[in-house]
Steps between C-alpha positions, in 0.01 A plus 500: 500500500298259275696607194835427671379153601395419145833626367690287750303190405564569129874536556513177700304315231736620227802402704361151559422454129849618414645244742305217349605603149865513601479160664361347180769662289770397745381141495530489123827690460707368792677682782710722267206652315424872509191409692712403799608859548144615480403225746762622746369851470145379555617305804652815639172682452263220605709364789381756756142450384524122544658537844224737607234256380674217686508705819129574465409132463747395770331726757170305517692171509696624803178609670340160443812328631493726805138406567596132486786563745259690726275194526801285593607752765149503651508121531843520665375759748201278586732203556730706722207627706367146547845381606528793741164406656617139542820616668305726736272211598800274559666769713181551703477124560864489606452796737190336651689173554790684663258685729337173607841349577590802715169474685550129560850566635349756737254242627751220546753724680262535793624296800144392582422393147830313478391291799202352314438380145347774289270437205523779240173620350359783295196709581254441217197689636393745771142473620267431791452136599412273791301785658806729519533837331862485383644175367742384232503186290842340446603231251618244758278249680487170683692330218789732588485434874298811591263462795242714674639727774847541353688831479539684171787747457602736223795724405519814710726790578728289724494175309160353586173591665173349611236459227241299693389145570346220294128454571399257223688248286417332172718262301682769300391828657452647847321797655704733719348737757708816468644673805314816400162331552325609825449131587871421481647539850872444557679490835809721484812587694778755465757408238785587738389251762232441758199277534146540380429871472150507354332434169423662169199468272432636156290804427386378157579612148869409511580795723666531842469260792360595840707409807364432846784482752479361853828621650523831685805592291353608163689435175685783333436638156730316258521189718473166318256234616523127425265206544513347849419157357211263566502174695602227259604771251144518372371721364806724546866416541706739709732785406339596170504877454145633527560872458631829636328732747403834343260653757464434876187581704498432874170493690538701826454297819543162329788274404359453152677656203349555160727549202499500124736254332611519139515144357838362400350372174361709216153347473421706191763309300486144631656251261753246624433358848623209708290260706688396814441129550584386856590135563206262464515406864400849612151504648309821418341664801322825573689818417557792736160607642361835389372604841717774649549526878444842655 
């Protein structure tokens, strides 16, 4: 194997020397010299060798060029990914804006809400405040016309539902006592008509409401209940959907009905709300009393 390699190198060396000699002779004698024929013969012999050498050197150049192209492609991929992320963020923002518009349309379609001016607001925090266990902070305050003892509504399954009532007001924010708080008591009536039926109070933790009914005719499972309204529309305006009856429990020998009510509003995902602002001339008075006749 070593001997063949040496022989090959020797042959190539001789051929190259022959080529150089012929070139010198050809340069001195002109194109019609005998050396031109020898040069052509050498070209025939050396041509494949030169092409092979060119291919060998061209290979690394192509590899280096490919590596350069690879770096450019990586940068392009990074740019495309960044642009894709920007487009996703823009789409998410657009979807969020469209959702808020739909929720606001739900609120303003309510006949009760349409009767009064409504101040839109966003829930910016959920916490405990003013001695209550379940409250929300909204980004609207006295500078926006919000007052203590005004009704707060939110988007619900049928367009709007009761969120709670305002218990404290600052210039740019307000504190809302949520309907799910045990200290939030709302007088209710049947959605399909009738006078004051009873009242509901929260059970805490954003869960169901507890109904105490005074009428001998208990509500039915699936029946909708709305706010009966407060004197002077404070703290609650009338006809705001409070929730739907899910369980009914009647105490034997009494006219009192206990029932579980599923809130009309999803308190786990509060975001856009509306503060119902009655006319300034309305004089707030006591809400429906919590005492239940037997």
